[in-house]
N, C-alpha and C positions, 0 to 999 in steps of 0.2 A: 771613201776618205778623200780621194783626189778631188772629187766634186765639191766637198765641203771646204777644202783648202782653196780652191779656185774662187768659191763664193766669198770666203773670208777676205781674200786679196781684193776681189772686186769691190766689196763693201768699204775696205780701207781706202782704195783709190777714189771712190766716190766721196768719202768723208773729207779727203784733203783736196778734192777737185784737181786731181793730178793732170788732167788734160790742159789746165790753165797754166801749167809750167811753160808752155810754149810762148807765153807773153814776154816774160823777162829773160829767159834763157838765150834767145837769139841776140839780144843786145849785149849780153855778157860775152858771147862767142865773137860777135863783131868787134867789140873792143879788144878782145884777146888777139884776134887776127891782125888788127891794125898795129897793136903794140909789138907783136912779134914779126912785123913786116911780112905777114902772109904765111909764116911757117912756125907755128907754136909746136913744141915737142909733144909727142904722144903722152908722155908722163904728165906734163903740165895740163894738157887738154883733159886728161882723165881726172886729175885732181880738181880742176875748175868745175867740171861737170858734177863730180861728187859733192863738192861744196854747195853748188847751186841746188841740187836735188835735196840735200840734207837740210839746208837753211830754209828752203821753201816749205818742206814737209814739217819741220819744227814750228815754223811760223803758223801754218795752218792748224796744226794740232793745238798750239797755244790759243789760237783764235777760237777753236771749237770748245776748249775748256772754259775760256773767259766768257763765252756767250752761251754756255750750256743751257742755262735757265731761260735766257732771252729767246734762243732759237726754238724752244718748245712752245712759245707763245705765237710765233710768226707762222702763218699758214704756208709761206714759201719755204721755210726751213724746218718745219715741225718734225720731219722724219730723220734729221741728221743724228740726233742723240741715240737713235735706235740702231745705227749702222755698226758701231763698235762700242763695247762696254767702256765706261769711264775709266776704270783702273787700267785697262789696256792702253787707253789714250795717254795716260800719265807715263806709263812705261815707255811707250814709243817716243813721247816727247823727250824724256831724259836721254834715251838712246840716240836719237837724231841730233840733239843738242851737243852731246859729248862727241859724237862722230864729226860734226861740223868743226868744232874747236880743234880736234885732233888733226883733221885733214888740212885745215887752214895753217896750223903750225908746221905742217910738213912742207908747205910751199916755200915760204921765206919768213924772215923775222917780222916784217911789217904786217903781213897778212895774219900771222899768229897773234900779234899784239892787238890788231883791230877786230879780230873775230868776236870777242865779247861785246864790243861796242856795236857791231853790226847786229848781233842777236838782240841787244837791248832795244835798238831802233825798231826792228821788225816785230818784236813782242809788244812794244808800247802802242803800236798802231791799233791793236785789238782792243785797247782800253779807251781810245780817244773819243768814241761816240758818247762816252759818259760825261765829257767835260768840254769839248770844243766842236765847233762846226767845221773846223779845218781838217776833219778826219780824212777827207779824200786826198789832201796833200801829204798827210803822213803815210798813206798807202803808197803814193807816188815816190816818196823818199825811200820807203822800204824796198821798192823794186829798183830804184836808181842806184842802190848799193851794188847791184850785180855788175854793171859795166865798169864801175870804178874799181871794184874788187878784182875783176878779171885783169884789168890794166896793171894794178899793183902786183898781181901774181906774176906777170911777165917782166915788168920793169923794176919792181921793188921800190917804186916811188909813185907819187901822184903828179900828173901833168895836166895841162889845160884841156886837151881833147876829151878825156873821159868825164871831166867836170861839165863841159858843154853838153855832151851826150846825156849825162845824168840829169841835167836840167831839163832836157827834152823829154826824158822818160817821166820825170815828175809831172810835167804838163800833160803828157799823153795819158798817163794812168789816172790823174785827177780828173781829166776830161771824161774818160770812159766810165770811171766810177760814178761820176755825177749822173751820167745817163742810166747806169745800172741802178742807182739808188732811187730813181723815180718810181720803181716798183714798190718800194717800202715806205713811201712818204707818209701814208696814213698810219701805218703801224708805228713808225718812228715817232710821229707826233703824239700818238696815243700813249706810248711808253716813256715819253720824255727824253728820247735819245736825240743826240745832236747830229745834224748834217746840214749842208748848205741848201739841199733841196727843201728841207723843213723851213729853213730860215728865209730863203729867197722865193720859194715856190717853184713849180715845175718849169714854167716857161722861161723864167730868168736863169734857172740853173742850166737848161739846155743851151741858152745863148752863151752863158759863161763857158760851157764845155766847148762850144765852137771856137771861142777866143783862145782857150787853152790849147786846142789842137792846132790852131794857127801858129801859136808860139812854139809848139812842138816842131812844126815844120821848119820854122826859122832856126831852131836849135839844130835840126838835122843838117841844114845847110851850113851852119856854123861848125858843126863837127867835121863836115867834109872839107871845109877850108883849113881848120886847124890841124887836121890829120893828113892833109895833102892828098885827098882822094880825087879821082878823075871823072871822066865823062860817064862811065858806066854807072857809077854811084849816083850822079846827078840825074841821069836819065830815069833811074829807078824811082826817084823821089816823086815823079809824076804818078806812078802807080800807087804809091803810098797816099798821095793827096786824093786820088780817086777812091781808095778804100775808106778813108776818113769821111769823104762826102757821102758814100753809101751808108756808113754807120749813122750819120746825122739824119739822113733822109728816113732811115728806118725808125729812128727815135721819135721823129715828128708824128708818126702814126699813133703813138701812145698805146700800141698793142704789145702786151707783155711777150707773147711768142715772137713777134717781130723784133723787139728790143733784144731778146736773148740771142736770136739768130744773128742779127747784125753785130751784136757785141762780140760773140765768139768768132764768127767768120771774118769780120773786118779786122779785128785786132790780131788774130792769128796770121792773117795775110800781111799786115803791116810788119810784124816781127819777121816773118819768113822772107819777105822781100828785102828788108834791111840787111839781114845777115848774108843773103845771097849776093846782094849788090856789093857789099863790102868785100866779100871773099873773091868775087870775080874781078873786082877792081884791083885787088892786090895780086891776084894770080895771073891775070892776062897782061 
């Protein structure tokens, strides 16, 4: 029985790609640390973490349901619908959605009011491939909600620093999603799905991803300036630049295994370095 339970949990975590939570979560935590001047309360930290996990889980479950039939046709995703039964996915989607709204309302009035809007944005992303080539930017917007929401959780208002950071997250996510989408260009074209890789071609899409990551780097500098961060933070930006360079070098090989490796390792490193740099800058 215990083995079956562990197997069910493992399948669920694979379904929602739980390991990819590391991409957006550190930006939310970084924004929270800055907003709280380095010392967020344990209660608020727990609530922000809860909201992040619930929102991302709900978004991934909605995505799996929206793309249920499409994923069965794509060789890269053909096994997804076999991991968890569809009725169970619906139940978990409703549970995590309700949990996110309840946890957001517990933080403060503004987070409670904005929770349904945040959910609408992250759910709409899953439908965008059906009508726009800007789907990569919708994904970026969905993840950019995280640092803005964490800031509002602490301050109860929206200020300039999280908006600058959010713009950087949009560019970062859109850039790495363009790289990731090169794996599906033939399938997307055949199925009539929209993406900039289909519209622009692989070479031009990879060049656009480079420009987007350059803009992301500019936004990180802008966040440092507007949030009054210091030398530790700016020194760490060189490591982030190196990770992005590694990611784009891996993408040029046009090797799927290399792209996946560079995608996860580089972006996980970017996220981890960002939150570590912000925390050390505020604490030391």
